[in-house]
Structure formats: C-alpha cells, structure tokens
C-alpha positions in Angstrom: 162.6 90.7 -25.3 160.6 93.6 -26.1 157.9 94.8 -23.6 155.3 97.3 -24.4 153.3 99.4 -21.9 150.9 102.3 -21.7 147.7 101.0 -23.4 144.4 101.4 -22.0 140.9 102.7 -22.5 140.3 106.3 -23.5 137.7 108.5 -25.0 137.8 109.7 -28.4 139.9 112.9 -28.7 142.2 111.7 -25.8 145.9 110.9 -26.0 148.2 107.9 -24.9 151.7 107.4 -24.8 152.8 103.8 -25.4 156.3 102.5 -24.3 158.6 99.7 -25.5 161.6 98.5 -23.5 164.1 96.0 -24.2 165.6 94.1 -21.6 168.2 91.6 -23.1 169.8 93.8 -25.9 170.4 97.4 -26.7 168.1 98.9 -29.4 170.4 102.0 -30.0 171.7 100.3 -33.2 168.6 99.1 -34.6 165.8 100.9 -36.5 162.3 100.1 -34.7 158.9 99.9 -35.5 155.1 100.1 -34.2 152.7 97.8 -35.5 148.9 97.5 -34.8 146.6 94.5 -35.3 142.7 94.5 -35.3 140.9 91.4 -34.4 141.0 88.9 -37.5 143.4 90.9 -39.4 147.1 90.8 -40.2 149.5 93.2 -38.3 149.9 96.7 -40.4 152.7 99.0 -39.8 152.0 102.5 -37.9 155.3 104.1 -37.6 159.1 103.5 -38.0 162.0 105.2 -36.6 165.9 104.8 -38.0 168.8 105.1 -35.6 169.4 108.5 -37.2 166.1 109.5 -35.9 164.3 109.6 -39.3 160.6 108.8 -39.0 157.9 107.2 -41.3 154.3 107.1 -40.6 151.5 105.4 -42.4 149.1 107.8 -44.0 146.3 107.4 -41.8 148.1 108.3 -38.7 150.3 111.4 -40.0 149.9 114.3 -37.9 148.3 112.5 -34.8 150.9 109.7 -34.2 154.6 110.5 -33.1 157.3 107.9 -32.9 160.4 108.5 -30.7 163.2 106.7 -29.0 165.4 107.3 -26.1 168.5 105.2 -26.6 169.9 106.1 -23.1 166.8 104.4 -21.8 166.7 101.8 -24.3 163.2 102.7 -25.1 160.8 103.4 -27.8 157.6 105.5 -27.7 154.5 106.2 -29.6 152.5 109.3 -28.8 149.1 109.1 -29.9 147.0 112.2 -30.1 143.4 112.8 -31.0 142.4 109.5 -30.6 139.7 108.1 -32.8 137.8 104.8 -32.2 139.2 103.4 -35.4 142.7 103.3 -33.4 141.4 100.4 -31.4 143.7 97.8 -31.7 146.6 96.0 -30.2 149.8 97.8 -30.6 153.2 96.0 -30.9 156.7 97.2 -31.1 159.2 95.4 -33.2 162.9 95.2 -34.0 164.4 94.0 -37.4 166.5 90.9 -37.7 170.3 91.5 -37.3 169.1 95.0 -35.7 169.6 96.9 -39.0 169.8 100.6 -38.6 167.6 101.5 -41.3 163.7 100.4 -41.8 163.6 102.1 -45.3 160.7 100.3 -47.0 160.0 98.2 -43.9 156.4 98.2 -43.9 155.9 94.3 -43.9 155.9 92.6 -40.5 158.2 89.9 -42.1 161.1 92.6 -42.1 161.0 92.2 -38.0 162.1 89.3 -35.9 161.7 90.7 -32.6 158.2 91.6 -31.1 156.7 92.4 -27.6 153.5 90.9 -26.4 151.4 94.0 -27.4 149.4 96.4 -25.5 145.9 97.2 -25.9 144.4 100.4 -27.0 140.5 101.1 -26.6 139.1 104.2 -27.8 135.3 104.7 -27.1 133.3 107.3 -28.8 
C-alpha cells in the first residue's frame, strides 16, 4: 500500500514537499511516479524516477518540481517550488506492475498498478 502525505493549502509562490511511503513492500527495486488529477479529468503524469535515480518531468513542471527517493526510508518525494494556482490538484504516487526498475516511456497511468489514496494540493493566488 502506498500512502501520500504533505499536501495542503498554500499561496502562489510557496513550496510543498509531498511524501509517499510504502508499508507492505520495498520500493527500492521499482521505478516510481507522481501523477496529478484535476476534477473531471484523467490522471496525468508529473514526474518519474528510475531505480538508478534517472528522473523525467512533464514539460509544464520542469525546473519547479523535483522527484527524489530514499530507499533506506522506503519513501518517494516530490518537492514543488514556485507554486502556481494551476498546480491545484490531487497528487498520487504510483508503482508499476511487477515493480519494474525503469519507467522509460511510462507516462500513462495504465503502466502503474499500485496507487496511493492521493493528497490534495491547493494553491491560492
């Protein structure tokens, strides 16, 4: 099971760090991803990190979002800086089926089988 935390309400320009912990299995051998979902829309990918720490970001968040992992703590993180109102969404962490080590091209939610419950980020202008 994946559990996200760290969401909240912040003003534009502020920062948040989202966390994702796994309680029943190790994520150290799996690539991991962060997705977000706007009301009425499908989940869209935000950032991916492979087991060798290679990272990928969707274009709209490059330079402001940072994905990282701490295998010793079995945790995944998403640092969000310079928050904009359009970042308001529910954010989910995800792990792929069979805990694959690389998320190359894995921008579709269908690549991932394990999801957290989501954490809400609300940015006010």
